[in-house]
C-alpha positions, 0 to 999 in steps of 0.5 A: 195919726194912730199914737196921737189916738193913744196919747189923747186917750190917756190925756182923757183918763188924766182928766177923769181921775184929776179934774171935774166934780172930784177936783171941786170935791177936793177943794171943798174938802180942804176948806175953800170958801164958795169965792175960792171955788169960784176962783178955782173954777176960773183959773183955766181960762185965766191961764188959757188967755196966755195963749197969745204969748205962742205968738212971740216965740212960735216963729223961732221953733224948728219943733213944736214938739220941743215945747209941747212935751216938757210942759205937758209932762212936768204939769200932768206928772206933777199931779202926784203932788196934790196927793201930799198937799193936805199934809203940809201947811198951806197945802190949799194955797199951794194946790191953788198955785200948782193947779194954775201952773198945770193950766198955764202949761196946757195953755201954751201947748194948746195953739202948737198942738192944734197947729200940729194936728191941723198939719197932720190931718188931711183938711177933707178929713178933719170931721172924720178923723176927730170925730173917730179919735173922739169916739175911741176916747169917749169909750176910754172915758166912761168906764173911767168915770165910773171907776173914779167915782167908785174910789172916791165913794168907796174911800171916802172924802179924805186923804186916801180917797183923793190921794188915790185918784191923783196918784193914777192921774200922775202915774198916767201923766208920766205914760202920756209924756212919752207918746207925745214924744214919740208922735210923728210932727210934720215938718214945721214951716211957719209962715209969716209967723216973724210979723209981730203980735200987733201985726199978726192980730190986724192981718187976722181981723182983716179976714171977715169970717174969722173976725165974725167967729172971734168977736161972737164967740167972745160974747158966747163964752163970757156967757158960758163962764157965767153959769158953768162954774157952780154946776158940780157945787149944786150937784154936791151940796144942793141936789146932794148926788154922790161921786158915783151918781155924779160919774153915771150921769157924766158917763151918760153924756159922754156915751151919748156924746160918743156916738154922735161925734162922728155923726156932726163930723160927717154931717159938717164934712158934707154941708159945712160945719157953720149952719149946724153950729148955729143950730147947736148954740141955740140947745146950748143956751137952753141947757143952762135954764134946764140945769136951773131948774134941776129937782132932786131927781136922778132921772130929770139929770139923766135925761139932761145929760142925754141932750148935753151929749147930743148938742153940747158934747158932740155939738158945740163943743167939737163944732167950735173946733171944726169952724175955727180950723175951717175959718183959720187963714192958712198962713197964720194958723197958729197965730189965729188959734192963739188969738182966738183961744186967748179971746174967748178964755179971757171972756170965760174968766171974766164970766166965771169971775162975775159968777163968783162975785154974785154967788158970794154976795148973794149966798147969805141972802133970802132970794125970792121963790126960795132960789139959791145964789147959784141958780140965779147966776144961771138964769143970768147966764141962760139970757146971756146965752140967748142973746149970743146965740142970736147974735152968731146966727146972724153972723157970716161965718162962711158959706156952707152948702145948702141944706135942702132938707135937715131931715134928709142930711141927717139921715144921710150923715148918720145911716149912709156915712157914720155907721159904715164909716165906724164899722170900717174903722173899727175893723181896720184900726191898727191902734198899736201901729205908728202911722207917719 
């Protein structure tokens, strides 16, 4: 499992040099319109709807690695090409198409990787292992954020600046493929995987907890899609932050999230993930309202990133994954991951597309109170998120252990479980030893 930590750390580095505000800035520098930026933001969601295709061939595989390794190696190494697109005719279109391919490769690999990890990690260690894995990844990600932002601010928004970031990311992609190749994979024996996609979906929808989880988060992810696409655009164009400032702020959120990764994992292992997921959803809904009210204040966004780190980066994002692993039927795990991820990303794509249309239609119109089209879209997203959080909070996602005192549960998780556990793991982890 240690090799998985190294491989994941490399993937985190790749995402820092090729993604987020830097990729948004790259497309803006290439001349992309507001509508195009919205479409760019929706590409990952559209591509991830293809995860359902994994069901059509997963039962024929002898190993999940035979698909994951070539797909992800070519996708991540091809990032090198983004350094030369600005010098090529129709480079913007070519960059758009290659980015689409990279997202498709990730989409087809994701459910197989989740199934792989589900077999590799013992069920009673899911929260603990991934909490520690994410702790290490956060420690890698934070300095990478500073470095990427400093490189771009130093070299400028030009071929030299963006090209340097993408050359680093593509080189790391080649190394990442090597660690994927040597990562141990338990024997792959997909049970009932020979059923058709239609039959698999019908079987999964008979599982009450999974069905509630599936449709509840379809609505939630639509609401997320409406409000998330233009956050980086707002920070760059309206709030007028530099790339280094954005990197520092993202690092704050990631650092706080890193500290709380083991917290939510241990708390979920002890009491069940469902209860705490519902709590985090309400906070996550409020976050987009706080983004809507963002002034030109570094300190305001600094404290907002602390909230995001605790309740979104460490909270919602991880608890959704943990709860899915808990609710997915053991006989059809790959199918369950594929169905959930496909519907979730279809919802995110639909929400992003709605946001793109709204911003493109309203950006040249004088809106009441001087609010921008981007902020109005975020305000709409807040009401959608609040509605989704309310619906999910009333759903049955399984029966977690009763929590007599939330304060006592928090204290027990952080001081009695998480702190000693992190100390022990940091002292004993041999990250270069391959563990089977």
